[in-house]
Backbone as CSV, one residue per row, in Angstrom:
resi,resn,N_x,N_y,N_z,CA_x,CA_y,CA_z,C_x,C_y,C_z
1,UNK,-12.975,32.134,-3.503,-11.543,32.309,-3.347,-11.014,33.154,-4.497
2,UNK,-9.892,33.781,-4.224,-9.192,34.579,-5.228,-7.719,34.214,-5.211
3,UNK,-7.075,34.358,-6.366,-5.641,34.109,-6.485,-4.963,35.367,-7.002
4,UNK,-3.801,35.652,-6.427,-2.975,36.760,-6.895,-1.678,36.180,-7.435
5,UNK,-1.309,36.583,-8.643,-0.036,36.197,-9.234,0.844,37.435,-9.253
6,UNK,1.991,37.339,-8.597,2.933,38.454,-8.514,4.191,38.037,-9.258
7,UNK,4.531,38.786,-10.305,5.638,38.435,-11.196,6.867,39.287,-10.921
8,UNK,8.010,38.617,-10.844,9.315,39.257,-10.753,10.118,38.724,-11.936
9,UNK,10.245,39.528,-12.968,10.901,39.079,-14.189,12.403,38.952,-13.995
10,UNK,12.987,38.006,-14.701,14.422,37.809,-14.661,15.076,38.466,-15.855
11,UNK,16.357,38.346,-15.925,17.179,37.653,-14.935,17.369,38.495,-13.682
12,UNK,17.561,37.793,-12.567,17.882,38.445,-11.294,19.158,37.826,-10.762
13,UNK,19.985,38.656,-10.157,21.270,38.196,-9.625,21.066,37.395,-8.336
14,UNK,22.104,36.691,-7.946,22.068,35.950,-6.676,21.825,36.903,-5.511
15,UNK,22.384,38.111,-5.591,22.188,39.106,-4.526,20.726,39.566,-4.469
16,UNK,20.107,39.765,-5.636,18.699,40.161,-5.664,17.805,39.059,-5.107
17,UNK,18.108,37.823,-5.451,17.317,36.693,-4.957,17.465,36.570,-3.447
18,UNK,18.690,36.687,-2.949,18.921,36.602,-1.503,18.192,37.737,-0.782
19,UNK,18.231,38.935,-1.345,17.542,40.073,-0.728,16.032,39.849,-0.719
20,UNK,15.500,39.325,-1.813,14.059,39.047,-1.893,13.654,37.963,-0.899
21,UNK,14.475,36.919,-0.785,14.175,35.847,0.169,14.191,36.372,1.608
22,UNK,15.191,37.203,1.917,15.276,37.788,3.258,14.054,38.659,3.532
23,UNK,13.698,39.515,2.592,12.534,40.394,2.767,11.258,39.570,2.919
24,UNK,11.138,38.526,2.120,9.948,37.685,2.187,9.764,37.041,3.544
25,UNK,10.840,36.497,4.083,10.759,35.793,5.369,10.672,36.724,6.566
26,UNK,11.378,37.828,6.518,11.540,38.657,7.713,10.679,39.912,7.767
27,UNK,10.157,40.344,6.606,9.358,41.566,6.608,7.974,41.347,5.999
28,UNK,7.926,40.713,4.835,6.656,40.571,4.122,5.765,39.510,4.753
29,UNK,6.308,38.330,4.999,5.512,37.246,5.602,4.897,37.665,6.938
30,UNK,5.668,38.273,7.857,5.054,38.712,9.118,3.950,39.759,8.920
31,UNK,4.051,40.561,7.869,3.027,41.580,7.623,1.736,40.968,7.100
32,UNK,1.834,40.017,6.175,0.616,39.472,5.571,-0.020,38.364,6.393
33,UNK,0.750,37.719,7.255,0.199,36.621,8.051,-0.913,37.127,8.977
34,UNK,-0.876,38.410,9.282,-1.895,39.004,10.164,-3.142,39.448,9.411
35,UNK,-3.109,39.404,8.079,-4.253,39.835,7.282,-5.262,38.688,7.220
36,UNK,-6.488,38.925,7.681,-7.497,37.862,7.648,-7.794,37.411,6.212
37,UNK,-7.975,36.125,6.032,-8.406,35.594,4.751,-7.313,34.995,3.887
38,UNK,-6.051,35.103,4.298,-4.986,34.482,3.512,-5.012,32.974,3.746
39,UNK,-4.947,32.194,2.659,-5.044,30.743,2.758,-3.752,30.016,2.417
40,UNK,-3.049,30.469,1.380,-1.837,29.761,0.947,-0.961,30.691,0.125
41,UNK,0.306,30.338,0.054,1.273,31.124,-0.710,2.282,30.153,-1.316
42,UNK,2.531,30.281,-2.605,3.496,29.437,-3.305,4.497,30.343,-4.024
43,UNK,5.778,30.026,-3.906,6.825,30.778,-4.594,7.427,29.841,-5.646
44,UNK,7.380,30.271,-6.911,7.918,29.498,-8.019,9.074,30.285,-8.618
45,UNK,10.218,29.631,-8.826,11.396,30.351,-9.305,12.096,29.568,-10.414
46,UNK,12.457,30.276,-11.474,13.229,29.717,-12.586,14.715,29.855,-12.307
47,UNK,15.532,29.185,-13.103,16.988,29.218,-12.904,17.584,30.606,-13.134
48,UNK,16.903,31.479,-13.903,17.424,32.838,-14.120,16.997,33.808,-13.019
49,UNK,16.303,33.284,-12.006,15.872,34.116,-10.891,14.493,34.708,-11.058
50,UNK,13.906,34.569,-12.242,12.535,35.071,-12.390,11.636,34.263,-11.459
51,UNK,10.574,34.912,-11.007,9.770,34.312,-9.943,8.316,34.714,-10.100
52,UNK,7.442,33.790,-9.750,6.013,34.066,-9.652,5.583,33.630,-8.257
53,UNK,4.902,34.525,-7.559,4.352,34.196,-6.244,2.844,34.071,-6.423
54,UNK,2.311,32.916,-6.054,0.872,32.674,-6.135,0.328,32.708,-4.719
55,UNK,-0.602,33.620,-4.495,-1.225,33.757,-3.182,-2.708,33.460,-3.328
56,UNK,-3.230,32.620,-2.445,-4.650,32.263,-2.448,-5.277,32.868,-1.200
57,UNK,-6.423,33.516,-1.382,-7.122,34.144,-0.258,-8.619,33.924,-0.398
58,UNK,-9.304,34.166,0.704,-10.755,33.991,0.716,-11.486,35.020,-0.128
59,UNK,-10.889,36.204,-0.278,-11.575,37.271,-1.013,-10.560,38.155,-1.719
60,UNK,-11.051,38.893,-2.695,-10.204,39.878,-3.365,-9.760,40.945,-2.368
61,UNK,-10.650,41.306,-1.448,-10.312,42.316,-0.447,-9.147,41.869,0.425
62,UNK,-9.074,40.584,0.764,-7.944,40.076,1.543,-6.633,40.277,0.793
63,UNK,-6.652,40.037,-0.522,-5.451,40.246,-1.325,-5.067,41.723,-1.363
64,UNK,-6.046,42.598,-1.534,-5.775,44.036,-1.551,-5.265,44.511,-0.195
65,UNK,-5.846,43.977,0.883,-5.370,44.326,2.222,-3.937,43.836,2.424
66,UNK,-3.614,42.678,1.872,-2.256,42.166,1.950,-1.268,43.054,1.205
67,UNK,-1.666,43.528,0.035,-0.808,44.462,-0.709,-0.541,45.718,0.111
68,UNK,-1.585,46.247,0.731,-1.422,47.453,1.558,-0.519,47.188,2.756
69,UNK,-0.663,46.022,3.364,0.176,45.673,4.519,1.645,45.601,4.110
70,UNK,1.917,45.035,2.953,3.299,44.942,2.468,3.860,46.334,2.196
71,UNK,3.084,47.165,1.521,3.564,48.507,1.168,3.764,49.389,2.401
72,UNK,3.114,49.048,3.501,3.240,49.836,4.729,4.478,49.442,5.547
73,UNK,5.139,48.341,5.177,6.315,47.929,5.935,7.505,48.833,5.611
74,UNK,8.389,48.959,6.581,9.636,49.691,6.375,10.759,48.688,6.174
75,UNK,11.731,49.063,5.370,12.876,48.183,5.170,13.553,47.910,6.502
76,UNK,14.023,46.696,6.657,14.731,46.300,7.863,16.184,46.758,7.772
77,UNK,16.862,46.879,8.908,18.284,47.238,8.872,19.049,46.279,7.958
78,UNK,19.848,46.840,7.092,20.644,46.038,6.176,19.993,45.770,4.835
79,UNK,18.694,46.041,4.700,18.047,45.832,3.406,18.434,46.973,2.461
80,UNK,18.803,46.610,1.250,19.230,47.572,0.235,18.101,47.737,-0.780
81,UNK,17.469,48.914,-0.850,16.361,49.108,-1.789,16.766,48.882,-3.241
82,UNK,18.041,49.054,-3.573,18.497,48.821,-4.942,18.369,47.346,-5.336
83,UNK,18.389,46.453,-4.350,18.249,45.020,-4.618,16.796,44.559,-4.593
84,UNK,15.875,45.469,-4.269,14.457,45.133,-4.135,13.617,46.049,-5.028
85,UNK,13.670,45.836,-6.337,12.963,46.746,-7.240,11.441,46.601,-7.217
86,UNK,10.917,45.562,-6.612,9.471,45.361,-6.566,8.995,44.480,-7.705
87,UNK,7.720,44.180,-7.673,7.126,43.291,-8.672,7.032,43.991,-10.023
88,UNK,7.126,43.192,-11.078,6.939,43.724,-12.429,5.466,43.855,-12.775
89,UNK,4.652,42.965,-12.226,3.197,43.074,-12.408,2.495,42.184,-11.399
90,UNK,1.250,42.546,-11.116,0.412,41.798,-10.185,-0.942,41.606,-10.852
91,UNK,-1.434,40.378,-10.836,-2.739,40.064,-11.414,-3.570,39.341,-10.373
92,UNK,-4.855,39.659,-10.325,-5.783,38.992,-9.406,-6.871,38.312,-10.221
93,UNK,-7.147,37.058,-9.876,-8.153,36.262,-10.569,-9.113,35.633,-9.554
94,UNK,-10.397,35.548,-9.903,-11.272,34.710,-9.075,-10.956,33.245,-9.362
95,UNK,-10.993,32.423,-8.335,-10.781,30.987,-8.512,-12.105,30.387,-8.956
96,UNK,-12.112,29.763,-10.124,-13.357,29.203,-10.650,-13.447,27.698,-10.461
97,UNK,-12.309,27.084,-10.120,-12.328,25.642,-9.861,-11.168,25.284,-8.959
98,UNK,-11.412,24.350,-8.052,-10.388,23.844,-7.145,-10.525,22.335,-7.100
99,UNK,-9.419,21.625,-7.296,-9.416,20.169,-7.216,-8.619,19.769,-5.988
100,UNK,-9.261,19.063,-5.073,-8.594,18.556,-3.880,-7.934,17.228,-4.260
101,UNK,-6.604,17.218,-4.303,-5.875,16.028,-4.745,-6.114,14.825,-3.840
102,UNK,-6.354,15.064,-2.563,-6.557,13.956,-1.633,-7.843,13.205,-1.935
103,UNK,-8.865,13.922,-2.336,-10.157,13.281,-2.593,-10.547,13.316,-4.058
104,UNK,-9.813,14.094,-4.840,-10.110,14.330,-6.259,-11.507,14.925,-6.441
105,UNK,-11.963,15.640,-5.427,-13.244,16.346,-5.532,-13.020,17.707,-6.160
106,UNK,-13.923,18.072,-7.043,-13.866,19.358,-7.716,-14.856,20.295,-7.066
107,UNK,-14.383,21.487,-6.701,-15.245,22.503,-6.132,-15.308,23.661,-7.116
108,UNK,-16.507,24.096,-7.440,-16.703,25.231,-8.364,-17.490,26.308,-7.665
């Protein structure tokens, strides 16, 4: 497994957060859901609007394919590119350990 951390540094305005949420649900999620190998996605947000998106996939290639799928999307009607500056940085890591909370089994 591989994990991608996508950082959106704050502060971000309420308008930027709303635009990002709309894009995530209506444009980005539909694009990446079709990419084979995606396993999970977590969105973490601070009170200043800064955000980290953690995506888990079966392979590094799945994450790269997901990035390409997102970049290939066109803005939807009403989306303002000024409110969607993009990620500040993206990092990909191999997953070296996973703990299943239900069983407390460790997979390496």
